[in-house]
Structures are given as structure tokens and as C-alpha cells.
C-alpha positions in Angstrom: 0.2 -28.6 24.2 2.9 -31.2 24.7 3.0 -33.1 27.9 6.3 -32.8 30.0 8.3 -36.0 29.9 10.6 -36.8 32.7 14.2 -37.7 32.0 16.5 -40.0 34.0 20.2 -40.0 34.4 22.4 -42.5 36.2 25.8 -41.2 37.2 28.8 -43.2 38.6 30.9 -40.9 40.8 33.5 -41.8 43.4 32.7 -45.5 43.1 29.0 -44.9 43.8 26.0 -44.8 41.5 23.5 -41.9 41.7 20.1 -41.7 40.1 18.8 -38.3 38.9 15.3 -37.6 37.6 14.1 -34.3 36.0 10.7 -32.9 37.0 8.7 -30.2 35.3 8.4 -26.7 36.6 6.0 -25.9 39.4 3.9 -22.8 39.7 3.8 -20.7 42.9 0.9 -21.5 45.3 0.3 -18.6 47.7 -2.2 -20.6 49.8 0.3 -23.4 50.5 3.2 -20.9 50.6 5.1 -22.7 47.8 7.5 -20.7 45.6 7.6 -21.2 41.9 10.4 -23.6 40.8 11.9 -24.2 37.3 12.2 -27.6 35.7 14.8 -29.2 37.9 17.0 -32.3 38.2 16.5 -34.2 41.5 18.7 -36.7 43.2 16.6 -39.8 44.1 17.7 -42.1 46.9 16.0 -44.3 49.5 12.5 -43.0 48.5 13.5 -39.4 49.0 14.4 -36.7 46.5 16.6 -33.6 46.7 16.6 -30.7 44.2 20.0 -30.5 42.5 20.3 -28.3 39.4 18.0 -26.5 37.0 17.2 -28.5 33.9 18.4 -26.9 30.6 16.5 -28.1 27.5 18.6 -30.0 25.0 21.7 -29.8 27.2 24.5 -32.2 26.0 24.8 -35.3 28.2 28.5 -34.8 28.9 27.9 -31.2 30.1 25.0 -32.4 32.3 27.2 -35.1 33.8 29.8 -32.5 34.7 27.3 -30.3 36.4 25.7 -33.2 38.3 29.2 -34.4 39.5 30.0 -30.8 40.6 26.7 -30.7 42.6 27.5 -34.1 44.2 31.0 -32.8 45.2 29.5 -29.6 46.7 26.5 -31.2 48.6 27.0 -34.9 49.0 30.7 -35.3 49.5 31.4 -31.9 51.2 33.0 -32.2 54.6 30.3 -31.7 57.3 30.6 -29.9 59.6 33.1 -27.7 57.8 36.6 -27.7 59.4 37.0 -25.3 62.2 39.4 -22.4 61.6 42.7 -22.7 63.4 42.7 -21.2 66.9 44.1 -17.7 67.3 47.6 -17.6 68.9 47.6 -16.6 72.6 48.7 -13.0 73.3 52.3 -12.7 74.4 51.3 -11.5 77.9 49.9 -15.1 78.6 53.2 -16.8 77.6 56.2 -16.8 79.8 59.4 -15.9 77.9 61.2 -19.1 78.8 58.3 -21.1 77.2 58.8 -19.5 73.8 62.6 -19.0 73.8 62.4 -15.2 73.9 64.2 -13.0 76.4 62.1 -10.2 78.0 62.9 -6.6 77.0 
């Protein structure tokens, strides 16, 4: 049986460099309450790692870079917290007609 070999990928995106490493699949462990996980690309930074996207064997490098950049946009560069929705306009009964330039009926 062939031993899994990790792969590394360095990606420059928005003027920053990111380091991704692939790790082999993990089996589920009911005792530790860990779910099974497929082979996955992880973002490595400051001694931490975050799961990014599933690893596809023999995937072209250009396609992988596009998927990793899309993941960075969605999770690293996403606005947080998400922008609040615009406030609802006040009902007309709370506005005086002279304030909004409408004559009362």
C-alpha cells in the first residue's frame, strides 16, 4: 500500500502569500466524536491550520489555484460582520406631512 504524500501550495493573492498543505483522509472515531474527513487542503498560518477545500487527485495546478483563491475570498477576505440590511422606512403615521412634503388627505 502506498503511503500518502502531503503536497504544498503557495498562493499569492491580494498582495499576500498563503501556504496550503494537503493532508490525508481521516476515519471517523466514535469514541472521540470525530467525523470522517476526506483528503483536504488546509490553510497554514501562525502555527494553526484551517480546512479549506477537498483535495482532488491529479487536479491541474491552475484549477487548484482558482479554487483556493475563491476559498480565500469567501472565508479570509469576506466582510465580517456582514453588512447590516438597510433599516425599514418609518410608517407614514410617525411622519408629519410637512416633514416629507406631502399634504394630508
